[in-house]
C-alpha positions as CSV (number, residue, x, y, z in Angstrom):
1,M,0.0,0.0,0.0
2,A,1.1,3.6,-0.6
3,D,0.2,7.0,0.7
4,K,-1.6,9.3,-1.8
5,G,1.7,10.9,-2.9
6,L,3.1,7.6,-4.2
7,N,0.0,6.8,-6.3
8,C,1.5,8.5,-9.4
9,A,1.6,7.1,-12.9
10,R,5.4,6.6,-12.8
11,N,5.1,4.3,-9.7
12,I,2.2,2.4,-11.3
13,Y,4.4,1.9,-14.4
14,A,7.3,0.7,-12.2
15,A,5.1,-1.8,-10.4
16,S,3.0,-3.1,-13.2
17,I,5.1,-2.8,-16.4
18,E,8.7,-2.9,-15.2
19,A,8.4,-5.3,-12.2
20,H,5.3,-7.2,-13.5
21,D,3.9,-6.9,-10.0
22,G,0.7,-5.5,-8.5
23,Y,-0.3,-2.6,-6.4
24,I,-3.1,-1.4,-4.1
25,F,-4.1,2.2,-3.6
26,S,-7.1,4.3,-2.7
27,K,-8.4,7.6,-3.8
28,S,-11.5,9.7,-3.0
29,V,-14.4,9.8,-5.4
30,H,-14.9,13.4,-4.2
31,G,-11.6,14.4,-5.8
32,R,-11.1,16.2,-9.1
33,C,-8.7,13.5,-10.5
34,L,-11.4,11.0,-11.6
35,S,-11.6,10.4,-15.3
36,E,-14.9,10.6,-17.2
37,K,-14.8,6.8,-17.5
38,E,-14.6,6.5,-13.7
39,K,-17.3,9.1,-13.1
40,A,-19.7,7.3,-15.5
41,W,-19.1,4.0,-13.9
42,L,-19.7,5.4,-10.4
43,L,-23.0,7.0,-11.4
44,L,-24.5,4.3,-13.5
45,N,-27.7,2.7,-12.3
46,D,-27.6,-1.0,-11.4
47,D,-27.6,-3.4,-14.3
48,D,-26.1,-6.8,-14.9
49,K,-22.6,-5.4,-15.0
50,N,-22.9,-2.6,-12.4
51,L,-24.3,-4.2,-9.3
52,W,-23.9,-3.0,-5.7
53,T,-23.4,-5.7,-3.1
54,N,-24.7,-4.9,0.4
55,V,-22.8,-6.2,3.5
56,L,-25.3,-6.6,6.3
57,D,-25.0,-6.8,10.1
58,N,-26.8,-9.5,12.1
59,K,-29.9,-7.3,12.2
60,R,-29.9,-7.2,8.3
61,K,-28.9,-3.5,8.4
62,V,-26.6,-2.3,5.6
63,I,-23.1,-1.7,7.0
64,Y,-21.6,-0.8,3.7
65,S,-22.1,-1.5,-0.1
66,Y,-19.5,-2.1,-2.7
67,K,-19.1,-2.7,-6.4
68,Y,-16.2,-3.4,-8.7
69,C,-15.0,-3.6,-12.2
70,I,-12.0,-5.0,-14.0
71,D,-10.9,-3.0,-17.0
72,E,-7.9,-1.4,-18.7
73,F,-6.9,2.1,-17.6
74,E,-4.5,4.5,-19.3
75,Y,-1.8,6.5,-17.6
76,K,0.9,8.8,-18.7
77,F,3.9,10.6,-17.2
78,N,7.2,12.2,-18.3
79,N,10.3,10.2,-17.8
80,D,13.6,11.7,-16.6
81,E,14.5,12.8,-20.1
82,G,11.2,14.6,-20.5
83,K,9.7,12.1,-22.9
84,E,6.0,11.3,-22.4
85,I,5.3,7.7,-21.6
86,K,1.8,6.4,-22.1
87,F,0.7,2.9,-21.0
88,K,-2.4,0.9,-20.2
89,T,-2.7,-1.6,-17.3
90,K,-5.5,-3.9,-16.2
91,E,-6.9,-3.0,-12.8
92,K,-9.6,-4.1,-10.5
93,R,-11.4,-1.0,-9.2
94,V,-13.5,-1.3,-6.1
95,V,-15.8,1.5,-4.7
96,T,-17.5,1.4,-1.4
97,F,-20.4,3.3,0.1
98,N,-20.9,3.6,3.9
99,P,-24.4,4.9,4.8
100,S,-23.5,6.0,8.3
101,L,-20.4,7.9,7.1
102,A,-22.6,9.5,4.4
103,R,-25.0,10.7,7.1
104,K,-22.2,12.2,9.1
105,Q,-20.8,14.1,6.1
């Protein structure tokens, strides 16, 4: 896991392309850095490919909900020589919704 400052395209490239390894990071859906593709997926209504799964407590009250997708996402960065590097990598994206946190906010 990394803090937000390490979640840059260069580090994703190093992990996924150069090292053939994986990575886990988080970001807020409230931020301005979401792509149009990400925003569309978050806002889509439920259908066969876009279902929310509810996690319930023992009283059948929703603790939180989540959904995920697996897709290719594009990144770009400038290397040390100033050349723009573009690449795509397959990612599993997971989004969660916590009703009690939403009420507090």
